[in-house]
Backbone of each chain as ProteinMPNN parsed JSONL, in Angstrom:
{"seq_chain_A": "MNSLILRTGATFVMPLLLVFSVFLLIRGHHLPGGGFAGGLVAAASLTLYGLVNGMGAAKAVLRASPEIWIAGGLGLAVLSGVPGLVLRGSFLAPIWGTLGGVKVGTPLAFDLGVYLLVIGVVLTMVFALSEEGQA", "coords_chain_A": {"N_chain_A": [[128.258, 35.857, -44.935], [128.851, 37.973, -42.24], [127.227, 38.626, -39.581], [126.005, 39.359, -36.428], [123.351, 39.754, -35.718], [121.984, 38.686, -37.907], [122.871, 36.039, -37.765], [121.815, 35.194, -35.279], [119.105, 35.667, -35.752], [118.64, 33.93, -37.898], [118.986, 31.483, -36.683], [116.603, 31.163, -35.342], [114.683, 31.453, -37.345], [115.237, 29.62, -39.39], [114.693, 26.828, -38.515], [111.984, 27.223, -38.061], [110.989, 27.762, -40.621], [111.481, 25.267, -41.805], [109.803, 23.549, -40.333], [107.363, 24.703, -40.982], [107.334, 24.175, -43.707], [107.063, 21.387, -43.79], [104.598, 21.183, -42.578], [103.018, 22.47, -44.536], [103.356, 20.647, -46.603], [102.095, 18.299, -45.642], [99.506, 19.166, -45.104], [98.602, 19.783, -47.565], [96.827, 18.069, -48.928], [94.048, 18.458, -48.559], [93.708, 21.164, -48.16], [94.993, 24.51, -48.973], [98.422, 24.374, -50.0], [100.82, 21.774, -50.099], [103.144, 19.7, -52.018], [104.676, 21.349, -53.748], [104.57, 24.071, -52.777], [105.459, 23.589, -50.167], [108.011, 22.544, -50.694], [109.236, 24.785, -51.819], [109.346, 26.513, -49.598], [110.971, 25.017, -47.883], [113.301, 25.016, -49.402], [113.866, 27.731, -49.31], [114.508, 27.937, -46.629], [116.878, 26.4, -46.536], [118.405, 27.925, -48.246], [118.659, 30.236, -46.741], [120.2, 29.208, -44.657], [122.491, 28.665, -46.123], [123.215, 31.27, -46.897], [123.941, 32.37, -44.477], [125.9, 30.638, -43.32], [127.573, 30.09, -45.395], [127.646, 28.765, -48.714], [128.86, 26.328, -49.048], [128.479, 24.998, -46.615], [125.719, 24.659, -46.709], [125.554, 22.896, -48.836], [126.782, 20.728, -47.639], [124.888, 20.085, -45.731], [122.847, 19.126, -47.307], [123.885, 16.711, -48.123], [123.793, 15.066, -50.518], [124.288, 15.933, -53.986], [122.246, 18.573, -55.45], [121.202, 17.639, -57.862], [120.902, 14.924, -57.456], [118.838, 14.979, -55.623], [116.798, 15.957, -57.226], [116.552, 13.831, -59.044], [115.86, 11.742, -57.279], [113.423, 12.721, -56.206], [111.829, 12.958, -58.509], [111.857, 10.306, -59.321], [110.538, 9.094, -57.138], [108.023, 10.285, -57.369], [107.174, 9.258, -59.827], [107.22, 6.533, -59.266], [105.19, 6.432, -57.385], [102.944, 6.312, -58.894], [102.804, 3.78, -59.867], [101.631, 1.682, -58.158], [98.882, 2.265, -58.467], [98.568, 1.706, -61.171], [99.03, -1.033, -61.202], [97.141, -2.122, -59.35], [94.686, -0.868, -59.889], [94.603, -0.499, -62.558], [95.064, 1.964, -63.692], [97.317, 4.511, -64.308], [98.778, 6.388, -61.669], [96.458, 6.276, -60.177], [94.84, 6.766, -57.073], [95.849, 5.009, -54.175], [94.809, 4.123, -51.049], [95.713, 3.685, -47.632], [95.935, 2.686, -44.155], [98.093, 3.76, -41.647], [99.17, 3.251, -38.583], [96.854, 4.518, -37.592], [96.74, 6.776, -39.115], [95.73, 8.154, -42.181], [97.265, 7.196, -45.05], [98.7, 7.303, -48.333], [99.29, 6.729, -51.888], [99.084, 9.347, -53.093], [100.309, 10.966, -51.156], [102.935, 10.071, -51.269], [103.517, 10.908, -53.847], [103.336, 13.695, -53.528], [105.43, 14.023, -51.743], [107.54, 13.348, -53.404], [107.399, 15.491, -55.235], [108.021, 17.517, -53.471], [110.737, 16.935, -52.731], [111.846, 17.174, -55.259], [111.387, 19.895, -55.884], [112.935, 21.152, -53.924], [115.478, 20.303, -54.79], [115.594, 21.494, -57.382], [115.345, 24.28, -56.872], [117.561, 24.724, -55.209], [119.641, 24.01, -56.909], [119.543, 26.168, -58.672], [120.085, 28.267, -56.863], [122.667, 27.643, -55.915], [124.094, 27.766, -58.307], [123.796, 30.491, -58.949], [125.102, 31.653, -56.738], [127.693, 30.791, -57.115], [128.328, 32.077, -59.442], [128.447, 34.68, -58.544], [130.79, 34.64, -57.101], [132.824, 34.2, -58.9]], "CA_chain_A": [[127.945, 37.169, -44.342], [129.147, 37.847, -40.819], [126.462, 39.585, -38.799], [125.479, 38.682, -35.234], [121.894, 39.826, -35.776], [121.535, 37.706, -38.898], [123.18, 34.708, -37.246], [120.839, 34.888, -34.229], [117.78, 35.596, -36.369], [118.53, 32.732, -38.729], [118.867, 30.334, -35.791], [115.187, 30.992, -35.029], [113.811, 31.428, -38.533], [115.465, 28.455, -40.24], [113.864, 25.685, -38.119], [110.572, 27.607, -38.229], [110.675, 27.565, -42.037], [111.46, 23.831, -42.113], [108.579, 22.997, -39.751], [106.252, 25.23, -41.781], [107.323, 23.498, -45.005], [106.494, 20.045, -43.591], [103.173, 21.446, -42.323], [102.388, 22.729, -45.837], [103.398, 19.397, -47.375], [101.119, 17.33, -45.151], [98.159, 19.712, -45.165], [98.249, 20.069, -48.942], [95.869, 17.186, -49.581], [92.683, 18.992, -48.526], [93.716, 22.62, -48.036], [96.138, 25.075, -49.69], [99.724, 23.849, -49.578], [101.225, 20.682, -50.974], [104.567, 19.464, -52.207], [105.392, 22.449, -54.399], [104.716, 25.194, -51.843], [106.301, 23.117, -49.067], [109.379, 22.451, -51.174], [109.778, 26.144, -51.964], [109.658, 27.052, -48.268], [112.14, 24.28, -47.386], [114.465, 25.509, -50.147], [114.17, 29.059, -48.76], [115.181, 27.699, -45.347], [118.252, 25.961, -46.795], [119.1, 29.078, -48.818], [119.0, 31.099, -45.599], [121.337, 28.552, -44.001], [123.653, 28.873, -46.98], [123.617, 32.675, -46.87], [124.557, 32.678, -43.182], [127.074, 29.817, -43.039], [128.314, 29.79, -46.61], [126.946, 27.772, -49.53], [129.486, 25.026, -48.841], [127.811, 24.373, -45.474], [124.388, 24.231, -47.158], [125.758, 21.686, -49.639], [127.09, 19.644, -46.713], [123.626, 19.69, -45.085], [122.087, 18.351, -48.293], [124.564, 15.404, -48.229], [123.978, 14.709, -51.929], [124.147, 17.112, -54.837], [120.834, 18.83, -55.745], [120.747, 16.818, -58.991], [120.449, 13.633, -56.904], [117.524, 15.245, -55.013], [115.842, 16.048, -58.341], [116.335, 12.479, -59.559], [115.133, 10.994, -56.253], [112.057, 13.219, -56.118], [111.12, 12.591, -59.732], [111.69, 8.853, -59.269], [109.505, 8.77, -56.149], [106.734, 10.709, -57.919], [106.785, 8.308, -60.876], [106.95, 5.231, -58.628], [103.924, 6.496, -56.643], [101.863, 6.024, -59.824], [102.817, 2.371, -60.261], [100.619, 0.87, -57.467], [97.583, 2.493, -59.092], [98.57, 1.001, -62.458], [98.972, -2.473, -60.961], [95.944, -2.54, -58.605], [93.442, -0.306, -60.421], [94.686, -0.436, -64.008], [95.208, 3.335, -64.181], [98.518, 5.116, -63.747], [98.571, 7.447, -60.677], [95.205, 6.116, -59.423], [95.225, 6.782, -55.664], [95.661, 3.834, -53.322], [94.877, 4.618, -49.678], [95.812, 2.712, -46.563], [96.054, 3.303, -42.84], [99.353, 3.417, -40.991], [99.152, 3.782, -37.217], [95.705, 5.395, -37.388], [96.801, 7.928, -40.016], [95.443, 7.766, -43.556], [98.36, 7.498, -45.971], [98.482, 6.692, -49.629], [100.227, 7.109, -52.948], [99.187, 10.796, -53.315], [101.288, 11.546, -50.227], [104.259, 9.755, -51.825], [103.68, 11.794, -55.001], [103.613, 15.029, -52.99], [106.784, 13.984, -51.174], [108.438, 13.401, -54.551], [107.411, 16.874, -55.722], [108.719, 18.279, -52.412], [112.176, 16.729, -52.896], [112.2, 17.704, -56.575], [111.414, 21.365, -55.834], [114.132, 21.515, -53.148], [116.633, 20.11, -55.659], [115.608, 22.462, -58.485], [115.606, 25.636, -56.37], [118.932, 24.821, -54.704], [120.528, 24.029, -58.085], [119.591, 27.558, -59.142], [120.725, 29.123, -55.852], [124.107, 27.359, -55.904], [124.663, 28.282, -59.554], [123.857, 31.943, -58.848], [126.101, 32.059, -55.745], [129.028, 30.572, -57.694], [128.539, 33.126, -60.432], [128.82, 35.88, -57.813], [132.16, 34.549, -56.585], [133.802, 34.147, -59.986]], "C_chain_A": [[128.104, 37.06, -42.827], [128.427, 38.934, -40.031], [125.819, 38.844, -37.63], [123.963, 38.637, -35.269], [121.354, 38.771, -36.723], [121.718, 36.291, -38.386], [122.129, 34.279, -36.211], [119.444, 34.739, -34.825], [117.591, 34.309, -37.144], [118.373, 31.486, -37.87], [117.409, 30.079, -35.434], [114.364, 30.732, -36.277], [113.987, 30.14, -39.328], [114.674, 27.218, -39.803], [112.373, 25.957, -38.29], [110.13, 27.36, -39.672], [110.571, 26.076, -42.375], [110.19, 23.185, -41.585], [107.367, 23.43, -40.578], [106.174, 24.506, -43.126], [106.721, 22.1, -44.871], [104.991, 20.158, -43.339], [102.427, 21.66, -43.636], [102.289, 21.444, -46.652], [102.273, 18.465, -46.952], [99.698, 17.856, -45.303], [97.651, 19.81, -46.597], [97.191, 19.192, -49.557], [94.469, 17.795, -49.634], [92.641, 20.516, -48.59], [94.918, 23.171, -48.809], [97.468, 24.588, -49.12], [100.149, 22.79, -50.563], [102.718, 20.647, -51.195], [105.298, 20.66, -52.787], [105.636, 23.609, -53.433], [105.637, 24.803, -50.687], [107.762, 23.055, -49.472], [110.028, 23.818, -51.334], [110.186, 26.709, -50.612], [110.883, 26.343, -47.688], [113.409, 24.759, -48.087], [114.862, 26.899, -49.655], [114.917, 28.916, -47.445], [116.644, 27.313, -45.572], [119.073, 27.072, -47.436], [119.549, 30.026, -47.717], [120.209, 30.535, -44.867], [122.617, 28.777, -44.802], [124.152, 30.31, -46.956], [124.358, 33.004, -45.584], [125.885, 31.944, -43.04], [127.925, 29.516, -44.26], [127.641, 28.66, -47.37], [127.564, 26.38, -49.391], [128.836, 24.266, -47.696], [126.434, 23.873, -45.871], [124.498, 22.964, -47.996], [126.038, 20.486, -48.739], [125.824, 19.161, -46.02], [122.813, 18.809, -46.02], [122.618, 16.932, -48.446], [124.812, 15.003, -49.683], [123.821, 15.974, -52.757], [122.675, 17.315, -55.185], [120.306, 17.996, -56.905], [120.233, 15.463, -58.504], [119.064, 13.811, -56.272], [116.463, 15.311, -56.107], [115.508, 14.641, -58.826], [115.516, 11.655, -58.571], [113.674, 11.413, -56.18], [111.232, 12.807, -57.317], [110.851, 11.088, -59.746], [110.581, 8.458, -58.315], [108.116, 9.126, -56.68], [106.255, 9.725, -58.982], [106.405, 6.971, -60.261], [105.6, 5.247, -57.9], [102.738, 6.238, -57.572], [101.726, 4.55, -60.136], [101.782, 1.526, -59.505], [99.233, 1.034, -58.063], [97.459, 1.736, -60.405], [98.369, -0.498, -62.252], [97.607, -2.863, -60.372], [94.653, -2.052, -59.243], [93.458, -0.188, -61.948], [94.792, 0.962, -64.566], [96.396, 3.98, -63.496], [98.146, 6.301, -62.85], [97.212, 7.373, -59.977], [95.55, 6.022, -57.941], [94.902, 5.475, -54.95], [95.837, 4.311, -51.884], [94.978, 3.465, -48.693], [95.905, 3.444, -45.235], [97.327, 2.814, -42.187], [99.344, 4.069, -39.619], [98.034, 4.785, -36.996], [95.685, 6.604, -38.284], [96.582, 7.433, -41.435], [96.614, 8.18, -44.443], [98.08, 6.808, -47.295], [99.47, 7.176, -50.653], [100.219, 8.611, -53.232], [100.185, 11.477, -52.384], [102.707, 11.295, -50.738], [104.548, 10.652, -53.027], [104.06, 13.201, -54.544], [105.025, 15.107, -52.419], [107.827, 14.038, -52.292], [108.56, 14.808, -55.1], [108.208, 17.751, -54.764], [110.24, 18.176, -52.6], [112.659, 17.33, -54.216], [112.344, 19.221, -56.531], [112.633, 21.837, -55.032], [115.366, 21.422, -54.049], [116.733, 21.183, -56.727], [115.998, 23.853, -57.971], [117.056, 25.755, -55.899], [119.957, 24.734, -55.826], [120.697, 25.456, -58.578], [120.366, 28.437, -58.162], [122.236, 28.905, -55.855], [124.771, 27.915, -57.16], [124.819, 29.801, -59.47], [124.945, 32.378, -57.871], [127.51, 31.845, -56.296], [129.36, 31.641, -58.73], [128.996, 34.42, -59.739], [130.267, 35.857, -57.351], [133.2, 34.641, -57.691], [134.219, 35.547, -60.436]], "O_chain_A": [[127.549, 36.154, -42.205], [128.956, 40.029, -39.84], [125.166, 37.819, -37.824], [123.351, 37.632, -34.906], [120.405, 38.055, -36.405], [120.84, 35.444, -38.546], [121.62, 33.159, -36.254], [118.694, 33.828, -34.472], [116.54, 33.671, -37.073], [117.704, 30.535, -38.274], [117.007, 28.932, -35.242], [113.46, 29.897, -36.275], [113.021, 29.614, -39.88], [114.03, 26.598, -40.649], [111.597, 25.06, -38.617], [109.05, 26.824, -39.922], [109.69, 25.666, -43.131], [109.563, 22.379, -42.272], [106.465, 22.635, -40.841], [105.081, 24.25, -43.631], [105.957, 21.669, -45.734], [104.208, 19.339, -43.82], [101.345, 21.11, -43.839], [101.278, 21.182, -47.305], [101.576, 17.904, -47.797], [98.782, 17.089, -45.599], [96.448, 19.906, -46.837], [96.682, 19.527, -50.627], [93.776, 17.665, -50.643], [91.645, 21.092, -49.026], [95.77, 22.401, -49.254], [97.614, 24.413, -47.91], [99.86, 22.904, -51.754], [103.465, 21.451, -50.638], [106.417, 20.963, -52.371], [106.766, 24.075, -53.286], [106.492, 25.588, -50.275], [108.646, 23.453, -48.713], [111.207, 23.999, -51.03], [111.25, 27.315, -50.486], [111.737, 26.982, -47.073], [114.46, 24.896, -47.46], [116.049, 27.218, -49.587], [115.846, 29.674, -47.168], [117.54, 27.822, -44.898], [120.28, 27.167, -47.214], [120.662, 30.553, -47.745], [121.126, 31.27, -44.5], [123.68, 29.044, -44.241], [125.358, 30.555, -46.989], [125.286, 33.812, -45.584], [126.892, 32.555, -42.68], [128.896, 28.765, -44.17], [127.129, 27.714, -46.771], [126.884, 25.372, -49.589], [128.654, 23.051, -47.772], [126.011, 22.801, -45.439], [123.661, 22.067, -47.896], [125.599, 19.371, -49.021], [125.686, 17.969, -45.746], [122.165, 17.859, -45.581], [121.877, 16.04, -48.857], [125.932, 14.636, -50.037], [123.28, 16.972, -52.279], [121.917, 16.345, -55.217], [119.119, 17.673, -56.951], [119.272, 14.917, -59.045], [118.216, 12.923, -56.363], [115.361, 14.787, -55.943], [114.34, 14.294, -58.998], [114.587, 10.951, -58.966], [112.785, 10.565, -56.1], [110.09, 12.365, -57.182], [109.769, 10.644, -60.129], [109.769, 7.588, -58.631], [107.155, 8.383, -56.479], [105.071, 9.393, -59.036], [105.42, 6.346, -60.655], [104.937, 4.215, -57.801], [101.635, 5.972, -57.095], [100.681, 4.102, -60.607], [101.103, 0.717, -60.136], [98.482, 0.064, -58.161], [96.402, 1.193, -60.726], [97.647, -1.153, -63.004], [96.986, -3.82, -60.834], [93.629, -2.73, -59.158], [92.453, 0.176, -62.558], [94.633, 1.161, -65.77], [96.484, 4.002, -62.269], [97.305, 7.12, -63.217], [96.841, 8.302, -59.259], [96.459, 5.278, -57.572], [93.817, 4.914, -55.106], [96.889, 4.844, -51.531], [94.396, 2.401, -48.902], [95.948, 4.674, -45.196], [97.614, 1.617, -42.168], [99.491, 5.286, -39.499], [98.22, 5.784, -36.302], [94.737, 7.388, -38.245], [97.162, 6.43, -41.852], [96.917, 9.366, -44.571], [97.313, 5.847, -47.36], [100.383, 7.94, -50.34], [101.271, 9.14, -53.591], [100.834, 12.449, -52.77], [103.571, 12.168, -50.661], [105.678, 11.103, -53.214], [104.974, 13.82, -55.089], [105.725, 16.107, -52.582], [108.863, 14.688, -52.153], [109.658, 15.278, -55.398], [108.972, 18.617, -55.189], [110.942, 19.187, -52.625], [113.738, 17.918, -54.285], [113.301, 19.775, -57.072], [113.288, 22.807, -55.412], [116.196, 22.331, -54.076], [117.811, 21.729, -56.965], [116.858, 24.52, -58.546], [117.711, 26.765, -56.156], [121.034, 25.319, -55.719], [121.805, 25.909, -58.865], [121.196, 29.251, -58.568], [123.002, 29.867, -55.804], [125.87, 28.466, -57.098], [125.849, 30.343, -59.87], [125.643, 33.359, -58.126], [128.42, 32.616, -55.991], [130.511, 32.053, -58.876], [129.822, 35.16, -60.274], [130.904, 36.902, -57.22], [134.319, 35.1, -57.463], [135.039, 35.685, -61.344]]}, "seq_chain_B": "MSVPLVAEAALAVMSVAFAMATVRLLRGPRLADRVMALDLAGVTVAGMIAAMALLHNQPVQVDVGLAVALVAFVGTIAFARFIEKGEER", "coords_chain_B": {"N_chain_B": [[84.024, 48.859, -31.509], [83.405, 47.028, -34.461], [84.629, 43.841, -35.688], [84.974, 43.526, -38.599], [85.126, 46.22, -39.306], [87.467, 47.107, -38.061], [89.306, 45.507, -39.423], [88.98, 46.521, -41.987], [89.811, 49.164, -41.632], [92.488, 48.7, -40.951], [93.368, 47.593, -43.363], [93.092, 49.82, -45.026], [94.988, 51.609, -43.942], [97.313, 50.105, -44.314], [97.352, 49.939, -47.057], [98.056, 52.544, -47.729], [100.651, 52.549, -46.663], [101.792, 50.632, -48.303], [101.608, 51.903, -50.784], [103.34, 54.055, -50.344], [105.718, 52.664, -49.946], [106.009, 51.63, -52.502], [106.462, 53.967, -53.952], [108.96, 54.674, -52.916], [110.379, 52.493, -53.769], [110.402, 52.873, -56.521], [111.613, 55.383, -56.834], [113.812, 55.57, -55.028], [117.061, 56.541, -54.45], [119.401, 54.999, -54.021], [120.479, 51.525, -54.192], [120.115, 50.236, -51.765], [117.994, 51.622, -50.594], [115.917, 50.805, -52.205], [115.844, 48.075, -51.652], [115.109, 48.11, -48.971], [112.564, 49.246, -49.275], [111.295, 47.217, -50.678], [111.321, 45.205, -48.776], [109.687, 46.347, -46.82], [107.335, 46.469, -48.308], [106.843, 43.734, -48.59], [106.358, 42.918, -45.933], [104.128, 44.471, -45.432], [102.324, 43.376, -47.24], [102.032, 40.85, -46.076], [100.741, 41.604, -43.7], [98.41, 42.685, -44.805], [97.242, 40.411, -45.936], [96.689, 39.008, -43.611], [94.766, 40.711, -42.494], [92.804, 40.511, -44.451], [92.149, 37.821, -44.131], [90.911, 37.948, -41.682], [88.755, 39.56, -42.342], [87.364, 38.042, -44.247], [86.853, 35.879, -42.774], [88.483, 33.561, -42.918], [90.543, 31.358, -41.768], [92.59, 29.918, -43.002], [93.902, 31.586, -44.749], [95.71, 32.99, -43.235], [98.036, 31.524, -43.068], [99.09, 31.886, -45.588], [99.952, 34.533, -45.465], [101.915, 34.168, -43.531], [103.757, 32.577, -44.917], [104.528, 34.408, -46.911], [105.756, 36.408, -45.334], [107.929, 34.991, -44.199], [109.396, 34.169, -46.449], [109.944, 36.586, -47.677], [111.728, 37.636, -45.866], [114.02, 36.009, -46.256], [114.556, 36.768, -48.873], [115.218, 39.484, -48.586], [117.59, 39.249, -47.136], [119.191, 37.952, -48.997], [119.401, 39.986, -50.904], [120.772, 41.887, -49.362], [123.225, 40.632, -49.012], [124.052, 40.57, -51.632], [124.398, 43.328, -52.109], [126.461, 43.847, -50.288], [128.548, 42.326, -51.361], [128.89, 43.617, -53.783], [130.018, 45.992, -52.968], [132.511, 45.23, -52.103], [134.0, 44.774, -54.362]], "CA_chain_B": [[84.169, 48.713, -32.97], [83.229, 45.645, -34.918], [85.849, 43.258, -36.258], [85.178, 43.898, -40.003], [85.512, 47.63, -39.41], [88.895, 47.172, -37.7], [90.066, 44.911, -40.523], [88.953, 47.435, -43.127], [90.665, 50.301, -41.288], [93.875, 48.24, -41.063], [93.662, 47.466, -44.791], [93.247, 51.164, -45.586], [96.279, 52.152, -43.493], [98.403, 49.347, -44.937], [97.391, 50.321, -48.478], [98.862, 53.776, -47.794], [102.045, 52.155, -46.434], [102.247, 49.924, -49.498], [101.797, 52.905, -51.841], [104.561, 54.804, -50.031], [106.849, 51.772, -50.213], [106.154, 51.547, -53.957], [107.099, 55.215, -54.39], [110.379, 54.584, -52.559], [110.952, 51.449, -54.628], [110.609, 53.41, -57.86], [112.475, 56.563, -56.806], [114.978, 55.287, -54.182], [118.295, 56.849, -55.181], [120.384, 53.919, -53.939], [119.933, 50.167, -54.209], [119.706, 49.885, -50.402], [116.662, 52.185, -50.372], [114.952, 49.96, -52.917], [115.721, 46.804, -50.932], [114.312, 48.406, -47.772], [111.181, 49.445, -49.708], [110.76, 45.908, -51.039], [111.088, 44.497, -47.513], [108.488, 46.955, -46.223], [106.184, 46.029, -49.104], [106.586, 42.333, -48.254], [105.752, 42.84, -44.602], [102.797, 45.058, -45.553], [101.465, 42.385, -47.896], [101.717, 39.828, -45.075], [99.724, 42.183, -42.826], [97.157, 42.815, -45.556], [96.641, 39.086, -46.067], [96.119, 38.682, -42.303], [93.529, 41.493, -42.348], [91.818, 39.91, -45.36], [91.7, 36.572, -43.508], [89.969, 38.355, -40.63], [87.582, 40.126, -43.0], [86.622, 36.971, -44.916], [86.694, 34.786, -41.801], [89.15, 32.391, -43.508], [91.816, 31.171, -41.038], [93.605, 29.32, -43.882], [94.662, 32.646, -45.41], [96.777, 33.481, -42.348], [99.249, 30.784, -43.422], [99.649, 32.515, -46.788], [100.705, 35.685, -44.975], [103.103, 33.649, -42.836], [104.717, 32.168, -45.956], [105.058, 35.628, -47.538], [106.658, 37.075, -44.39], [109.149, 34.2, -44.025], [110.184, 34.142, -47.684], [110.428, 37.954, -47.901], [112.909, 37.765, -44.998], [115.152, 35.39, -46.954], [114.846, 37.596, -50.041], [115.917, 40.7, -48.155], [118.961, 38.883, -46.759], [119.925, 37.693, -50.242], [119.72, 41.296, -51.481], [121.786, 42.515, -48.521], [124.48, 39.966, -49.345], [124.393, 41.035, -52.977], [124.923, 44.691, -51.98], [127.745, 43.772, -49.581], [129.534, 41.8, -52.303], [129.141, 44.632, -54.795], [130.887, 47.03, -52.416], [133.87, 44.713, -51.948], [134.713, 44.831, -55.631]], "C_chain_B": [[84.051, 47.245, -33.359], [84.503, 45.153, -35.604], [86.023, 43.614, -37.741], [85.647, 45.343, -40.166], [86.999, 47.797, -39.111], [89.738, 46.637, -38.846], [90.119, 45.86, -41.708], [89.84, 48.651, -42.871], [92.137, 49.909, -41.438], [94.275, 48.118, -42.522], [93.909, 48.83, -45.42], [94.611, 51.738, -45.224], [97.427, 51.442, -44.201], [98.486, 49.62, -46.431], [98.238, 51.57, -48.66], [100.342, 53.419, -47.641], [102.618, 51.478, -47.671], [102.505, 50.905, -50.637], [103.081, 53.682, -51.606], [105.794, 53.955, -50.301], [107.094, 51.66, -51.711], [106.842, 52.795, -54.504], [108.603, 55.151, -54.109], [111.086, 53.561, -53.429], [111.277, 52.016, -56.008], [111.632, 54.55, -57.85], [113.838, 56.278, -56.205], [116.316, 55.529, -54.845], [119.29, 55.701, -55.155], [119.687, 52.565, -53.935], [119.405, 49.793, -52.824], [118.314, 50.414, -50.088], [115.603, 51.296, -51.0], [114.741, 48.651, -52.172], [114.869, 47.0, -49.678], [112.839, 48.548, -48.134], [110.527, 48.106, -50.032], [110.446, 45.103, -49.783], [109.833, 45.027, -46.839], [107.239, 46.505, -46.969], [105.82, 44.584, -48.755], [105.878, 42.19, -46.919], [104.32, 43.387, -44.645], [101.831, 44.074, -46.206], [101.071, 41.289, -46.91], [100.624, 40.336, -44.133], [98.379, 42.308, -43.509], [96.458, 41.471, -45.678], [96.006, 38.668, -44.738], [94.803, 39.428, -42.091], [92.427, 40.936, -43.233], [91.262, 38.614, -44.772], [90.663, 36.876, -42.435], [88.65, 38.802, -41.255], [86.715, 39.027, -43.61], [86.352, 35.79, -44.006], [87.269, 33.474, -42.353], [90.499, 32.189, -42.809], [92.936, 30.628, -41.92], [94.496, 30.401, -44.492], [95.805, 33.172, -44.546], [98.1, 32.802, -42.704], [99.908, 31.367, -44.662], [100.502, 33.72, -46.382], [101.988, 35.264, -44.284], [104.171, 33.262, -43.852], [105.349, 33.396, -46.604], [106.088, 36.289, -46.63], [107.983, 36.333, -44.288], [110.024, 34.251, -45.275], [110.724, 35.54, -48.007], [111.681, 38.216, -47.06], [114.147, 37.211, -45.696], [115.554, 36.235, -48.164], [115.625, 38.838, -49.676], [117.366, 40.39, -47.8], [119.803, 38.623, -48.002], [120.326, 39.005, -50.9], [120.843, 41.975, -50.694], [123.166, 41.947, -48.831], [124.997, 40.44, -50.696], [125.005, 42.437, -52.916], [126.318, 44.661, -51.354], [128.854, 43.315, -50.534], [129.903, 42.838, -53.349], [130.102, 45.699, -54.29], [132.328, 46.572, -52.292], [134.682, 44.916, -53.218], [135.072, 46.24, -56.042]], "O_chain_B": [[84.54, 46.353, -32.665], [85.339, 45.945, -36.041], [87.132, 43.978, -38.13], [86.455, 45.653, -41.042], [87.706, 48.527, -39.806], [90.758, 47.226, -39.204], [91.154, 45.999, -42.358], [90.537, 49.118, -43.772], [92.938, 50.673, -41.976], [95.388, 48.49, -42.894], [94.811, 48.99, -46.242], [95.309, 52.285, -46.078], [98.39, 52.076, -44.635], [99.567, 49.543, -47.016], [99.03, 51.668, -49.597], [101.186, 53.915, -48.388], [103.768, 51.709, -48.047], [103.486, 50.772, -51.37], [103.831, 53.943, -52.546], [106.796, 54.45, -50.817], [108.241, 51.601, -52.152], [107.689, 52.712, -55.393], [109.416, 55.526, -54.953], [112.251, 53.736, -53.785], [112.305, 51.679, -56.595], [112.436, 54.661, -58.776], [114.873, 56.663, -56.748], [116.683, 54.771, -55.743], [119.959, 55.445, -56.157], [118.481, 52.465, -53.71], [118.381, 49.12, -52.707], [117.536, 49.752, -49.402], [114.542, 51.059, -50.423], [113.616, 48.164, -52.063], [114.018, 46.17, -49.359], [111.965, 48.054, -47.422], [109.362, 47.879, -49.708], [109.435, 44.403, -49.723], [109.011, 44.254, -46.345], [106.215, 46.197, -46.358], [104.642, 44.245, -48.637], [104.916, 41.433, -46.792], [103.419, 42.856, -43.995], [100.679, 43.947, -45.793], [99.923, 40.844, -46.897], [99.693, 39.601, -43.802], [97.336, 42.076, -42.898], [95.237, 41.384, -45.545], [94.937, 38.058, -44.717], [93.839, 38.862, -41.575], [91.264, 40.889, -42.835], [90.07, 38.332, -44.888], [89.67, 36.163, -42.293], [87.571, 38.469, -40.765], [85.489, 39.066, -43.508], [85.708, 34.819, -44.404], [86.636, 32.421, -42.27], [91.495, 32.787, -43.216], [94.111, 30.849, -41.626], [95.684, 30.18, -44.726], [96.766, 33.737, -45.067], [99.158, 33.429, -42.649], [101.132, 31.351, -44.786], [101.614, 33.908, -46.876], [103.023, 35.915, -44.426], [105.347, 33.579, -43.676], [106.56, 33.43, -46.824], [107.161, 36.686, -47.085], [109.045, 36.956, -44.288], [111.246, 34.361, -45.178], [111.823, 35.673, -48.544], [112.585, 38.931, -47.492], [115.195, 37.857, -45.725], [116.74, 36.4, -48.448], [116.575, 39.211, -50.364], [118.267, 41.166, -48.118], [120.969, 39.014, -48.069], [121.444, 39.14, -51.396], [121.752, 42.563, -51.279], [124.15, 42.683, -48.905], [126.19, 40.676, -50.885], [126.004, 42.711, -53.581], [127.234, 45.346, -51.81], [129.961, 43.853, -50.512], [131.059, 42.942, -53.758], [130.897, 46.247, -55.053], [133.257, 47.378, -52.361], [135.881, 45.191, -53.171], [135.677, 46.44, -57.095]]}, "name": "protein", "num_of_chains": 2, "seq": "MNSLILRTGATFVMPLLLVFSVFLLIRGHHLPGGGFAGGLVAAASLTLYGLVNGMGAAKAVLRASPEIWIAGGLGLAVLSGVPGLVLRGSFLAPIWGTLGGVKVGTPLAFDLGVYLLVIGVVLTMVFALSEEGQAMSVPLVAEAALAVMSVAFAMATVRLLRGPRLADRVMALDLAGVTVAGMIAAMALLHNQPVQVDVGLAVALVAFVGTIAFARFIEKGEER"}
């Protein structure tokens, strides 16, 4: 779509959406938000990029196909349960540590996996729908 | 005027706007009218959530309104693209 207003607007809104999605992802542990909501907002940002610059450009930004993002996210979410199984004897049991003064742990890795998974799933749908429109 | 009163007044006004947008959404002779109505409804919902956050004294709810506003923007653009493509054919 070739519109100056849209192009200029998207330049401001797209980074805003990405920052907001990361904010939602990190805040999700104690307050509303989390990997799913964050992933949806990030996918909306990439969809906006695709609508403005063409879906081919959005695919180039992703670097890998959305299926790889789904696999990576799902793999990360499953792997985040393994430390709990090994150290506490219960799959997905949370293990917390401190990294540079910030409390991090396996739940964050799980949320990150969900985040990547949701981006992959939503963009798979968006790309499929956009290709259907062109055919 | 007290803050709850202002929030309630804003909610009342935005409810009217939302009802009018719904009427346009249902009647709207063309697709473009419906898309505009949906966009207005989205923005109104974002404003209503902000007023509710003020009323309930819950700052967390403001972020919900922010998410609605940002995603409604993307939705409207997707619809606009859909309309543009339909006209080409």
